[in-house]
N, C-alpha and C positions, 0 to 999 in steps of 0.2 A: 619903570612902569608907572604911568600917571593915574590909570584907572583900572579896576578889576573887571569892568564891564565887558572887556574883550575876552576874558577868560571863559572858556566853555567847559573845560574838564580839568581835573586834578589827577596827577599820577603819583600814587602813594607807594612808598617802600615799606613793606610789612615788617622788615627787621627794625627799621628806624622808627616805626610807629606801632609800638607793641599793642596787642589785642585789637588789631586794626579793624577787622570786620565788625566786631561788636560796636566799636566806637563810631565807625562810619555809618552803620545802619541805625544807630541811635540819633543821628542828626536828621533834622527835617529840611536841610537845605541841599541835599544830595539825592540823586536817583540814578538808576541804571549802574549800580555798583558791580564791577566785573573784575574778579581776580584773574589775571592773565595766565597764570599757571594752570587754571582749572581744566582746560581742555588739552593739556600736554601731559607728558609722562611724569612731570613734577607736580601733579595735582595734589599729592599729599602735603606739599609745602605751599599750598595756595595762599595761606594767610601770611606767610613770610616773604612772598614774592611781590611782584608789581601788581598794584590794584588800581584800575582805572575807574573814575566816577564822574558822572556828568553833574554840573552845578545847577541848582535851582536858586537863583539869586547869587550874591557875591560874598556870602558869609564866610566860608572857609578861606577863600582867596583873600579877603580883607584881613582875616586873622593872621594869615601867613605874612602878608605884607606889613602889618602893623608892627611886628617884631616883639610884641608883648610876651609871647611864648617862644623863647629862643630856640627850642628844639623843633618846632613845627617847620620852619623853612629848611631844616636839615633832614626832613622826612618826606617832603613832597616837592613836586614841580608843577607848574601851571601851563596849560595848553590852550591854544586858540585854534579851532577847527570847525569847518562847516559839515564835516562828516558825522555820521551817526556814531554812537558809542560802539556798536558792533563793528562797523567799518574801521574805526580807529583802533579798536582792540585787535582786530585781525592784522592790521598793519604792524602794530607794535609787537605783536607776538612773534614776528619774524626776527626780532632782536633778542629773543630769549637766549639763544646760543650763537656762538661763532666758532670758527675752526681755523687755527693757524695751519700753514702749509706743513704737511707731514706729521701733524699732531692730532690728538683726539679732540672731540667737541668739548667746548667749555661754556659754562653759564656766564652771561653778561648781566651784571646787576645794574641795568640801565635806569632803574627807578630810584636808586640811591643818589640823591642830588650831588654828592661829592663826585661820584663816578660820572654822573650825567654831565656835569659842568666840564670836567677834564676831558671826557670823551668827545663831546660835541665841539669844544674849543680846539681839539687837535686837528679838525678839518680846516682850520683857518677862518677867514672872515665870514664865509657862508658854508652851511652844511650841504652835502650832496642832496639834490632834490629827491632822489630815490629813497634816501634815508628818512627825510622829513615826510614824504608821502603827502597825506591830507592835512598835515599840521602846518598852519600858517605861521605861527610863532610858538616857540617853546621857551618859557621863562624859567630860569634856574637861579636859586639864591647863591650869592657869592659872599662868604663870610671870612673873617680872618682866622688863622689858626691860633692855637692857644700859646704858641711860643713867641708871639709878637704882641705889641700893644693893640688892644681891641679897637675896631673902627666900625662905623655904621654899616649895617647890612645893605647890600646892593642886590638888584635883580638883573641878571644878564639875559638878554634876549637873543635867541638864535633863529635864523631864517634860512630858507632854502636858497641855493645859488641860482636857481632858475634854469640850469642847463638840463638837457634831456639825457637821461641815463641810458646806458646800453641795456638792451632787453635782458641780457643774462648777467647783469651786474649783481653780485651777492649783496644781500642785506642781512646784517649790517656790513658795509665795506670796512675791513679791518687791515690796515697796513702798518708799517713800522711806527708811524706817528701815533696811531691809536693804541698800539701795544705799549708804547712808551708812556702814554697817558695813564693806562691802567697801572703801570709800575709806579708812576708818580703818586697815584692815589694810595697804593700800599705803603709807600714811604711816608706820606702825609700822616696816615693812621699810626704808623710806628713812632714817628716823631712826636705825635700828640700823646701817645701812651708814655713815652719816655719823659716828656715834659711834665705830665701829671705826676709821675713817680718822683722825679727829682724835686718838684716844687713842694712835696710833702715829706719826702724821706731823705733828701740831701739839700736842705734849704740853704745852708750857708754857701756851699760850693756852687750851687745852681745860681743863686742870686749874685754871686761874684761875677758871673758872665753878663755883660751888657745886653739888655733886651734886644737891641737891634742886631746883635751878632749871634744870637742863639740859634737861629735857623741855619745859618751858614756853618756854624760850629758843629751842629748835629750832622749836617750833610757831610762835612769833611771827615768826621769820625766814622760815620757809617761807610763812607768810601774807603777809608783806611782799613776797616774791618774786612770788607769784601776783598780788597787786594790781598790781605793776609791769608784769606781763605775761609772766613766765616760765611756760612751758607744758610743758617736758620735764624729765626727771629731771636731765639734765646742767646745764640752766640753773638749776634749783633748787639743785643741789649747788654750783655756782660762787657763787651769791648767798650761801649760808650760809657758805661758806669765806671769802669776802671780808668778810662781816660779822664773823666771828670774829677776823680779823687786822687789820681796818682800822676797825672800829666799826660799830654798827648803822645809822649815818647816812652810810655811805660814799657812797651815791648822792645824798644830798640836801644834805649840809653844804657851805657855800660854799667851805670850804678842804679838803674831803674828797677822797677818792681819785678819784672821778669828775670833780670839778672840776679837779683837777691834771692828769688825763689829757686832758680836753677842751682845756685851755690849751696843750697841746703840738701840737694838730692845726691844719692849715691851715684858713682860713675855709671853711665849708660842707662840710668833710670828715667830719663826725661820722656814723658809721653809724646806721642805723635799728635799732630793737629787733627781734629779740634780738641782732643781730650786735654791737651796742655792748657787750653784756655779755661776749661772747667776746673782743672786742678789748681791753676793759678788763682781763680776766683775763690775756691774753697780755702786755699792757704791764707788768703788775705784776712780771713775771719778767725784764724787761730791766734791764741795768745802770743805765740812766737812772732807772728807778723805784726801784731799790735805793739809789741815791745820795740819793733824796728820803726814804728811810726806810721804804719800803714793803717789808714782809717777809711772805711768804706761804708756805704749804706747797704741794705739788703738788695739783692739783685732784682732789677725790674722783672715783673712776671710777664713772660712771653712764651709763645709756643715753640715747638721744635719743627713747625712747618717750614719747609724749604723756602728760601727767599730767592726770587729771581728765576 
């Protein structure tokens, strides 16, 4: 983006921009600030949801583009539209939820720039016209994840494909590519949390991995865990942590960590999956395991929310 003068609105994610309404109303370069959840059944979460604001001047857009505040581009995206704020808000409000076939309605956090970029990019070179509606251009920040060498921030521009949509086309249109994009966002977030943990709690082991290989290594270990049967973020985090400290074959090697632990159990006492993973992780931290040369960090903090 060469100039911010084409930007008419900002779309702010209230989760990524804490205390959003107070901060936005305190600015003198915005007007028509509209929390998009306000007229929905999620109105109690209005400040944590998507917030649309019309620009007066280019101040906020310039701040985001300048990159001085590295968190700001991760909290908002920029829009160009001739529509009024009310019209634009009505259109975007259609994207608040989506429904997979045979499943219940789900919230789409389309104002979170990481979600926005993956989601819009999943449609290919041009976004469906029905989805873009009155938006001429939608700019979303593109930054590097924390497991690679940092690079300069870029702004990715999305435009409509110009085709006429079917009258009954759902908004937002969500097919397999879009659902895969949301899964990719979830994995990105998990990989960043693991990277942050390992960089501070397992420095030697983590830094032994070449920076250029860390992303692929994390993906491979997460895939291994899922194949084994891990289904929550906590289980995935334990698996990756054990892989980092005890080798990628800790579960399968005949003299690996799992085999050593099983050898300490009474006959028939081995827990079923996934309890065996929790038990193995706990055993690693006992003096008995330490005497066998097992050295681990504290397990990365992750929730038991089901993955996938």
